[in-house]
ROTIDO-527338 format. One record per residue: residue number from 1; x, y, z of N, C-alpha, C in turn; residue in one letter; chain. Coordinates in steps of 0.001 Angstrom, whole numbers, plus 500000, padded with zeros to 6 digits. Each point is the difference from the previous one (the first is absolute). Example, Ala and Ser with C-alpha at 12.3 -4.5 7.8 and 13.67 -1.06 7.14 Angstrom:
<rs>
> nr/n.east/n.north/n.up/ca.east/ca.north/ca.up/c.east/c.north/c.up/rest/kette
> 1/513190/494310/507800/499110/501190/500000/500900/501200/500000/a/A
> 2/499650/501050/499280/500820/501190/500060/499230/501090/500730/s/A
</rs>
This chain:
<rs>
> nr/n.east/n.north/n.up/ca.east/ca.north/ca.up/c.east/c.north/c.up/rest/kette
> 1/986584/109592/960963/499479/499209/501113/498528/499678/499740/m/A
> 2/499624/498759/500183/498614/499585/499822/499400/499719/501373/i/A
> 3/498836/500563/500253/499350/499797/501283/499327/498635/500047/s/A
> 4/500087/499317/501148/499264/498749/500163/498512/500232/500258/p/A
> 5/499633/501240/500240/498615/500325/500358/499164/500190/498734/n/A
> 6/499640/498898/499407/499230/500021/498764/499335/498640/499832/r/A
> 7/498990/499953/499157/499368/498736/499653/499324/500160/498650/d/A
> 8/499282/498962/499583/499383/500022/498678/498716/500829/500019/a/A
> 9/499750/500686/498924/498722/500684/499839/498896/498961/499741/r/A
> 10/498750/500327/500312/498914/499094/499643/499979/499732/498497/p/A
> 11/499690/498792/499631/499987/499617/498587/499055/500909/499208/a/A
> 12/500502/500502/498883/499190/500813/499113/499800/501438/500435/g/A
> 13/500592/500400/501112/499809/501360/500507/500806/500999/499171/m/A
> 14/499355/501031/499460/500753/501010/499252/500782/500908/500941/p/A
> 15/501080/500543/499512/500712/501051/500729/499484/501321/499450/v/A
> 16/499068/500603/500738/499330/501188/499477/499994/501172/500977/d/A
> 17/500900/499972/500996/500182/501114/500927/501494/500235/500216/h/A
> 18/500347/501253/500200/501363/500396/500362/499898/500837/501274/l/A
> 19/500665/499552/501055/499888/500651/501308/501346/500614/500390/v/A
> 20/499985/501287/500312/501204/500724/500382/499987/500259/501507/l/A
> 21/501140/499741/500634/500175/500142/501433/501217/500876/500270/h/A
> 22/500120/500518/501229/501324/500379/500487/500415/498983/501052/y/A
> 23/501314/499881/500222/500496/498978/500911/499722/500337/501462/t/A
> 24/500029/501288/500364/499755/500395/501373/501047/499472/500969/g/A
> 25/501238/499903/499548/501099/499542/500847/501183/500957/499853/m/A
> 26/500973/499830/500880/501102/500977/500059/500938/499950/498799/r/A
> 27/500088/498846/499318/500940/499879/498888/499519/498961/499011/s/A
> 28/500561/500044/498803/499701/498988/498991/500461/498630/500470/a/A
> 29/501176/499943/500608/500528/498709/500450/499078/499357/501025/a/A
> 30/499490/500809/500931/499096/499471/501015/498707/499497/499370/a/A
> 31/499511/500746/499020/498764/499594/499346/500176/498699/499227/a/A
> 32/501073/499888/499253/500242/498794/499215/500210/498803/500921/i/A
> 33/500712/500227/501096/500198/498906/500958/498658/499489/500525/e/A
> 34/499112/500903/500328/498691/499583/500534/499172/499304/498931/r/A
> 35/500028/500517/498779/499211/499414/498918/500505/498617/499605/l/A
> 36/501200/499668/500419/500577/498682/499712/500092/499110/501230/c/A
> 37/499469/500465/501122/500041/499241/501250/498777/499086/500072/d/A
> 38/500175/498689/500018/498841/499099/500054/499097/500255/501193/p/A
> 39/500569/500467/501102/499189/500251/501189/499065/501189/499825/a/A
> 40/500364/500938/499123/499186/501200/499807/498735/499722/499189/a/A
> 41/500082/499042/499104/498862/499609/499153/499456/501175/499192/k/A
> 42/500904/500857/499525/499650/501081/499091/501026/500026/498872/v/A
> 43/499592/500523/498870/500910/500105/498857/499386/500942/498983/s/A
> 44/500753/500293/498978/499527/500760/498850/500756/499502/498787/a/A
> 45/499471/500273/498837/500696/499577/498791/501276/500814/499783/h/A
> 46/499923/501296/500326/501143/500879/499759/500169/500984/501145/y/A
> 47/501250/500428/500192/500334/501131/500864/500779/501002/499146/v/A
> 48/499650/501271/500122/500737/501066/499310/500627/500882/501082/v/A
> 49/501332/500067/500024/500655/500774/501056/500086/501479/499638/d/A
> 50/500539/500795/500916/500004/501459/499828/500820/500447/498798/e/A
> 51/501029/499229/499651/500848/500355/498864/499438/499505/498674/a/A
> 52/498868/499322/500045/499408/499448/498792/500404/498569/499717/g/A
> 53/500727/499380/500932/500381/498601/499824/498802/499070/500113/g/A
> 54/499973/499000/499154/498879/499067/499947/500411/498652/500585/l/A
> 55/499179/499487/500907/500247/498715/500639/498781/499110/499741/h/A
> 56/500185/498934/499246/498914/499073/499676/499997/498877/501026/a/A
> 57/498920/499874/500756/499940/499043/501097/499076/498817/499741/l/A
> 58/498973/500192/499205/499047/498926/499712/499692/500021/498506/v/A
> 59/500095/498871/499310/499634/499979/498575/498543/500416/499798/p/A
> 60/499734/500696/498935/498652/500500/499756/498967/498879/499872/e/A
> 61/500428/498818/499595/499043/498897/499871/499493/499525/501351/r/A
> 62/500748/500316/501083/499652/499534/501336/499218/501064/500756/d/A
> 63/499339/499559/501051/499272/500905/500883/500938/500474/501103/r/A
> 64/500173/501313/500081/500731/500606/501118/498988/500386/501076/a/A
> 65/500501/500196/501208/499121/500225/501151/500127/501454/500462/w/A
> 66/499393/500893/499264/500181/501428/500242/498719/500752/500309/h/A
> 67/498861/499531/499511/498765/500777/500101/499229/499727/501281/a/A
> 68/500074/498794/500514/499247/499648/501188/498498/500041/499744/g/A
> 69/499243/500275/501057/498550/500138/499860/499733/501224/499147/i/A
> 70/499355/499815/498870/499933/501079/499011/498763/499874/499130/s/A
> 71/499634/501139/499396/498801/500065/499151/500192/501111/498980/f/A
> 72/499602/499726/498764/499960/501060/498985/499017/499605/498916/w/A
> 73/499018/500832/499776/499027/499833/498915/499381/498592/500013/r/A
> 74/499646/499524/501180/499325/498722/500132/500896/498809/500200/g/A
> 75/501308/500150/499787/500942/498896/500178/500596/500058/501400/a/A
> 76/500123/498847/500637/500609/499904/501321/501248/499109/499929/r/A
> 77/500842/500106/501038/501201/499178/500035/500885/500243/498800/g/A
> 78/500451/501244/499843/500649/500413/498757/501386/499408/499786/l/A
> 79/500561/499325/501006/501242/499272/499731/499834/499034/498832/n/A
> 80/498820/499416/499892/499752/498995/498967/500220/500535/498597/d/A
> 81/499729/501295/499797/499894/500525/498637/500801/501283/499775/r/A
> 82/501019/500210/500791/500734/501262/499891/501504/499804/499966/s/A
> 83/500660/501045/499531/501441/500178/500142/500203/501071/501062/i/A
> 84/500910/499750/500947/500269/500953/501066/501389/500597/499895/g/A
> 85/500070/501325/500096/501273/500726/499974/500168/500738/501315/i/A
> 86/501099/499737/500690/500354/500733/501215/501018/501085/499632/e/A
> 87/499668/501227/500355/500847/501149/499684/500640/500465/501307/i/A
> 88/501309/500006/500040/500694/500288/501259/499733/501440/500433/v/A
> 89/499442/500116/501200/499705/501299/500616/499741/499711/501476/n/A
> 90/500515/500816/500914/499771/499718/501417/498540/500059/500412/p/A
> 91/499184/500674/499212/498573/500024/500277/499634/500877/501184/g/A
> 92/498728/500013/500329/499507/500899/501032/500579/499688/501377/h/A
> 93/500374/498764/500236/500506/499631/501325/501424/500468/500242/e/A
> 94/500821/500033/498939/501428/500260/500184/500473/501292/499345/w/A
> 95/499095/500867/499609/500409/501267/499407/499753/500048/498513/g/A
> 96/498741/500059/499619/499563/499975/498603/500653/501130/499205/y/A
> 97/500553/499665/498851/500710/500971/499171/499548/499859/498548/v/A
> 98/500197/501041/499190/499680/499881/498576/500819/498897/499338/p/A
> 99/499442/499445/498941/500671/498935/499254/500998/500639/499029/f/A
> 100/501276/499597/500030/501014/500620/499144/499681/499815/498511/p/A
> 101/500394/500969/499165/499698/499908/498561/500508/498717/499358/p/A
> 102/501204/499562/500365/500544/498795/499377/499197/498763/500402/q/A
> 103/499455/500016/501185/499156/498893/500453/498680/499991/499233/q/A
> 104/499402/501162/499833/498738/500094/499259/500199/499566/498549/v/A
> 105/501105/500410/499401/500289/499587/498622/500096/498488/499897/t/A
> 106/500652/499377/500967/500135/498538/499992/498650/499322/500201/a/A
> 107/499164/500563/500868/498660/499436/500210/499187/500077/498714/v/A
> 108/500084/501116/499313/499261/500159/498738/500446/498956/498983/i/A
> 109/501289/499810/499855/500491/499022/499026/499593/498582/500384/e/A
> 110/500056/499686/501276/499579/498679/500459/498507/499791/499733/l/A
> 111/499204/500985/500329/498557/499886/499776/499676/499841/498515/c/A
> 112/500674/500740/499158/499763/499858/498556/500259/498575/499532/r/A
> 113/501062/499405/500498/500288/498621/499632/498921/499053/500469/g/A
> 114/499566/500174/501246/498948/499134/500550/498707/500154/499210/i/A
> 115/499627/501221/499698/498766/500241/499252/500078/499439/498591/l/A
> 116/501200/499918/499474/500167/499399/498678/499883/498486/500013/g/A
> 117/500168/499393/501166/499953/498537/500120/498667/499464/500511/r/A
> 118/499177/500876/500592/498768/499540/500629/498836/500917/499630/h/A
> 119/498783/499470/499935/498824/500797/499618/499452/500795/501188/p/A
> 120/500749/500988/500433/499616/500808/501158/499423/501323/499516/i/A
> 121/498701/500244/500190/499426/501277/499567/500470/501140/500891/p/A
> 122/500001/501232/499500/500478/501131/500804/499296/500133/501346/p/A
> 123/498725/499670/500080/499268/500175/501254/500398/498968/501061/r/A
> 124/500759/498994/499598/500479/499000/500956/501456/500195/500387/n/A
> 125/500552/501158/499726/501310/500381/500536/499717/500791/501268/v/A
> 126/500329/499419/501142/499523/500535/501279/501112/500066/501032/v/A
> 127/499739/500745/501045/500869/500017/501158/499480/499051/501064/g/A
> 128/500886/499612/500908/499593/499096/501077/498862/500614/500821/h/A
> 129/500037/501312/500204/498940/500642/500769/498661/499988/499266/s/A
> 130/500018/499924/498674/498744/499893/499257/499298/498679/500292/d/A
> 131/500758/498930/500081/499410/498669/500119/499861/499534/501451/i/A
> 132/500622/500730/500926/499905/499678/501434/499970/501300/500801/a/A
> 133/499002/500841/499788/500010/501345/500590/499905/500028/501512/p/A
> 134/499496/498950/500607/499911/499953/501456/501285/499524/500655/d/A
> 135/500983/499591/499187/501242/499455/500552/501249/500728/499533/r/A
> 136/499969/500584/498817/501229/500455/499360/499915/501454/499547/k/A
> 137/501186/500642/499931/500108/501381/499514/500877/500112/498759/q/A
> 138/500621/498923/499598/501005/500088/498934/499402/499809/498604/d/A
> 139/500668/500572/498998/501267/500742/500041/499873/501443/500482/p/A
> 140/498783/500438/500320/499852/501269/500691/499814/501210/499122/g/A
> 141/499747/501119/500664/499633/501246/499318/501162/500656/499261/e/A
> 142/501238/499585/500265/501143/500556/499269/500322/499230/498724/l/A
> 143/499330/498883/499779/500304/499215/498811/499491/500730/498752/f/A
> 144/500808/500068/498930/499657/500829/498836/499073/499300/498998/p/A
> 145/498773/499724/500420/499044/499361/499091/499788/500785/498699/w/A
> 146/499967/501350/500028/499835/500716/498729/501127/499715/499005/p/A
> 147/501225/499887/500506/501136/499717/499121/499877/498613/499381/q/A
> 148/499554/499025/500793/499811/498663/499455/498896/499994/498952/l/A
> 149/498899/500685/500283/498897/500031/499039/500435/500651/498691/a/A
> 150/500813/501044/500087/500504/500654/498794/500864/499057/499178/a/A
> 151/500586/498988/500669/500822/499001/499311/499172/498786/499568/a/A
> 152/498681/500083/500167/499129/498910/499571/499768/498926/501037/g/A
> 153/500251/500322/501274/499872/499020/501079/498933/500479/500976/i/A
> 154/498867/499329/500034/498931/500377/500910/499234/501214/499510/g/A
> 155/499148/500513/500880/499111/501109/499650/500162/501144/500985/l/A
> 156/499854/501203/499470/500068/501197/500845/499211/501102/499335/w/A
> 157/499369/500828/500793/499372/501215/499505/499959/500998/501128/s/A
> 158/500284/501243/499683/499862/501075/500975/498656/500686/499852/a/A
> 159/499155/499487/499120/498709/500624/499723/499075/499878/501203/a/A
> 160/499125/500961/500127/498943/499961/501006/498875/500900/499527/a/A
> 161/498816/499471/499984/498842/500796/499626/499137/500227/501220/g/A
> 162/498722/499801/499843/499081/500127/501118/500186/498816/500943/a/A
> 163/499840/500271/501273/500117/498925/500986/498918/498963/499769/a/A
> 164/500392/498738/500019/499028/498934/499803/499046/499879/501172/g/A
> 165/498834/499442/499724/498978/499849/501037/500214/498768/500866/d/A
> 166/500732/499017/499480/500159/498732/500711/501456/499574/499944/d/A
> 167/500772/500425/500973/501429/499701/500001/500243/498501/500073/l/A
> 168/499236/499287/500811/500199/498558/500116/499825/499322/498655/a/A
> 169/499003/500411/499238/499778/499402/498685/501159/500312/499062/a/A
> 170/500520/501219/500078/501131/500364/499150/501241/499186/500361/d/A
> 171/500276/499871/501292/501174/499238/500431/499864/498527/499642/l/A
> 172/498796/499451/500127/499774/498602/499632/500198/499796/498505/a/A
> 173/499555/500951/499194/500153/499883/498553/501462/500092/499585/a/A
> 174/500789/500764/500747/501438/500065/499722/500657/498662/500322/i/A
> 175/499587/499386/501122/500561/498694/500343/500121/499710/501476/g/A
> 176/499804/501007/500850/500229/499844/501434/498941/499125/500670/y/A
> 177/500402/499380/501094/499083/499218/500824/499320/500944/500981/d/A
> 178/498802/500452/499664/499323/501001/500816/499321/499395/501216/v/A
> 179/500125/498683/500181/499510/499378/501233/500959/500239/501157/a/A
> 180/501212/500446/499708/500981/500281/501041/499718/501361/500637/l/A
> 181/500770/500334/501035/499843/501273/500682/500018/501164/499008/d/A
> 182/498977/500850/500063/499841/501049/499001/501183/500964/499965/r/A
> 183/500452/500444/501168/501107/500955/500021/501266/499398/499422/a/A
> 184/500240/498719/500250/501190/499341/499461/499934/499921/498481/a/A
> 185/498823/499701/499463/499852/499912/498548/500156/501377/499366/v/A
> 186/499392/501007/500600/500131/501365/499468/501462/500439/500043/v/A
> 187/500711/499704/501085/501415/500366/500096/500836/499288/498944/a/A
> 188/499687/498748/499732/500733/499269/498955/499771/500641/498643/a/A
> 189/498757/500365/499725/499717/500700/498746/500783/501306/499926/f/A
> 190/500018/500753/501093/500726/501274/500012/501498/499791/499783/q/A
> 191/500575/498976/500632/501432/499750/499795/500319/499808/498530/r/A
> 192/499109/499356/499301/500226/499695/498588/499643/501175/499093/r/A
> 193/498875/500623/500246/499462/500951/499033/499836/501439/500499/f/A
> 194/500196/500223/501312/499959/501365/500533/501042/500130/501107/r/A
> 195/501270/499799/499655/501046/499891/501029/500243/501273/500789/p/A
> 196/499484/501116/499514/500172/501238/500751/499132/500035/501259/e/A
> 197/499043/499069/500097/499149/499949/501191/499686/498545/500321/r/A
> 198/500659/499456/501007/499764/498613/500407/499542/500030/501450/v/A
> 199/498685/500092/500180/499453/500084/501349/498774/499102/500192/d/A
> 200/499588/499292/498957/498852/499120/500125/498663/500702/500056/g/A
> 201/499985/501301/499750/498768/500778/500066/499418/500144/498595/v/A
> 202/498721/499686/499871/499344/500045/498691/499486/501406/499713/a/A
> 203/500931/500943/499844/499616/501379/499704/499606/500126/498536/d/A
> 204/499558/501172/499596/499520/500207/498639/501095/499757/498972/a/A
> 205/501229/500395/500317/501088/499795/499062/500291/498534/499758/g/A
> 206/499968/499199/501051/500224/498564/499862/498864/499357/499218/t/A
> 207/498768/500418/500266/498861/499439/499277/500046/500376/498518/r/A
> 208/500430/501224/499697/500122/500411/498610/501087/499213/499279/a/A
> 209/501134/499782/500669/501075/499232/499388/499566/498544/499781/r/A
> 210/499280/499428/500960/499545/498622/499867/499042/499840/498830/a/A
> 211/499137/500972/499795/499074/499924/498867/500758/500030/498681/a/A
> 212/501046/500842/499928/500793/500083/498776/500796/498720/499770/a/A
> 213/500575/499447/501057/500788/498780/499868/499103/498827/499631/i/A
> 214/498798/499956/500548/499065/498937/499624/499773/499985/498492/r/A
> 215/499825/501181/499428/499795/500100/498554/501225/499502/499246/s/A
> 216/501198/500331/500486/501236/499558/499357/500124/498480/500058/l/A
> 217/499734/499415/501151/500122/498565/500156/498970/499252/499157/f/A
> 218/498828/500588/499846/498979/499352/499190/500382/499877/498542/g/A
> 219/500926/500871/499556/500434/499975/498604/501200/499085/499789/a/A
> 220/500521/499402/501065/501209/499168/499895/499800/498682/500746/h/A
</rs>
């Protein structure tokens, strides 16, 4: 099924971001129906269901409407320059659950293919909450970012040294829009890089992790 909710990318725009979402709906069928409903005005390039089934909804050459108002590392309006993957999960509203192994395996294989076709650096493989921290929580703290990084997709580190002196500077260097609500940005960082504590509080552990991640992102 091809979604009608798509249009042309701006001329000459590179595809240099990969954005991962969860569907946040009760079923894969409901999510696909919405992503293909012209009235909804939302879409994604791919949907990966719980069993690992792949549903291609928008050709990669086209712009899908998945990111909305968004920012990462100085770029805004990331629909223009990204591939969007919706991963079926009820999300925080409908009973957030771990992502099944077969689904994660399918996401990894899909991402590898996309990264092989487009010049997307590891630091531009992001979650929806990274690029819209004041609006979104997905794919959330249960998403296995370490497993993806081990497969060569995105960046992850469990390292933490001394707490940084300027958390805002560290978060900005990683890519976050620090002009947004501080607690929302800190919570988005925690969902991605410190999932054991997602409270929006800039404690010493969060500041130490942010300093370490800043160093990792600077090298990629």
